C-alpha positions as CSV (number, residue, x, y, z in Angstrom):
1,M,-8.9,4.8,18.4
2,E,-5.1,4.6,18.2
3,A,-5.1,0.9,19.0
4,L,-7.6,0.2,16.3
5,A,-5.6,2.2,13.8
6,A,-2.4,0.5,14.8
7,L,-4.1,-3.0,14.5
8,V,-5.4,-2.2,11.0
9,I,-2.1,-0.9,9.8
10,G,-0.2,-3.8,11.3
11,S,-2.5,-6.4,9.8
12,L,-2.2,-4.7,6.4
13,V,1.6,-4.7,6.6
14,A,1.7,-8.3,7.8
15,S,-0.6,-9.5,5.0
16,G,1.4,-7.5,2.5
17,V,4.7,-9.0,3.6
18,Y,3.2,-12.5,3.5
19,L,2.0,-12.0,0.0
20,L,5.3,-10.5,-1.1
21,L,7.1,-13.6,0.0
22,R,4.9,-15.9,-2.1
23,G,6.2,-17.3,-5.3
24,R,3.6,-16.0,-7.8
25,T,3.7,-12.6,-9.5
26,F,0.0,-11.9,-8.8
27,S,0.6,-12.4,-5.0
28,V,3.5,-10.0,-5.2
29,V,1.3,-7.3,-6.9
30,L,-1.4,-7.8,-4.2
31,G,1.2,-7.6,-1.4
32,L,2.6,-4.4,-2.7
33,S,-0.9,-3.0,-3.0
34,L,-1.7,-3.9,0.6
35,L,1.6,-2.3,1.7
36,S,0.7,0.9,-0.1
37,Y,-2.7,0.9,1.5
38,A,-1.0,0.6,4.9
39,V,1.3,3.5,4.1
40,N,-1.6,5.6,3.0
41,L,-3.5,4.9,6.2
42,F,-0.4,5.7,8.3
43,L,0.1,9.0,6.5
44,F,-3.5,9.9,6.9
45,F,-3.6,9.0,10.6
46,T,-0.5,11.2,11.2
47,G,-2.8,14.2,10.6
48,R,-5.1,13.6,13.6
49,L,-6.7,10.7,15.3
50,T,-9.2,12.5,17.5
51,T,-12.8,12.0,16.6
52,G,-15.2,14.8,16.2
53,A,-12.5,17.5,15.8
54,P,-11.4,19.1,12.5
55,P,-7.8,18.7,11.4
56,L,-6.8,22.2,12.4
57,I,-3.4,23.7,13.5
58,G,-3.0,26.7,15.8
59,S,-5.3,28.5,18.2
60,G,-7.1,31.8,18.4
61,S,-7.2,33.7,15.2
62,D,-4.3,31.8,13.7
63,I,-6.3,28.6,13.0
64,M,-5.6,26.9,9.7
65,A,-6.2,23.5,8.2
66,D,-3.3,21.0,8.0
67,P,-3.1,20.1,4.3
68,L,0.1,18.0,4.5
69,P,-1.4,14.6,5.4
70,Q,-4.0,14.9,2.6
71,A,-1.4,16.0,0.1
72,L,0.9,13.1,1.0
73,V,-1.9,10.6,0.8
74,L,-3.0,11.8,-2.6
75,T,0.5,11.7,-3.9
76,A,1.0,8.2,-2.5
77,I,-2.3,7.0,-4.2
78,V,-1.1,8.3,-7.6
79,I,2.3,6.7,-7.2
80,G,0.8,3.4,-6.0
81,F,-1.6,3.3,-8.9
82,G,1.2,3.9,-11.4
83,M,3.4,1.2,-9.7
84,T,0.6,-1.3,-9.7
85,A,-0.2,-0.7,-13.3
86,Y,3.5,-1.2,-14.2
87,L,3.8,-4.4,-12.2
88,V,0.7,-5.9,-13.7
89,I,2.0,-5.2,-17.2
90,L,5.4,-6.6,-16.2
91,A,3.8,-9.7,-14.8
92,L,1.7,-10.2,-17.9
93,R,4.7,-9.9,-20.2
94,A,6.7,-12.3,-18.0
95,R,3.9,-14.8,-18.1
96,G,3.7,-14.5,-21.9
97,E,7.4,-14.9,-22.5
98,L,8.2,-17.5,-19.7
99,G,5.0,-19.4,-19.7
100,S,4.9,-19.3,-15.9
101,D,3.8,-16.8,-13.3
102,H,6.5,-17.8,-10.7
103,V,8.7,-15.0,-9.6
104,D,11.9,-17.0,-10.4
105,G,10.5,-18.2,-13.8
106,E,10.1,-21.9,-12.9
107,R,7.3,-23.9,-14.4
108,E,4.9,-26.0,-12.3
109,E,6.4,-29.3,-13.4
110,D,10.0,-28.0,-12.9
111,A,9.4,-26.9,-9.3
112,P,10.6,-29.3,-6.5
């Protein structure tokens, strides 16, 4: 289970970094979204990776649920949604003013 989780998180990070290095703003937004999904999965998997067992801490009568991974993931989802909305609006404004969706502002006919 740990190997599968590491493979999924690694592929999301690799895809996100690849898209971040592209020259278009939409690719950058998608890359940042994939990176935030990878971070969310990583935070969620820090809680517990065993199957069939509840995410509990302690033993005996001192058993309690571990709320930290769930709280971190919910916070990261909200922050990621706000960041994505801001980047989409920023990309649309740049496209409207510059007439191009390249990150550096070049037009298609100006690019080498």
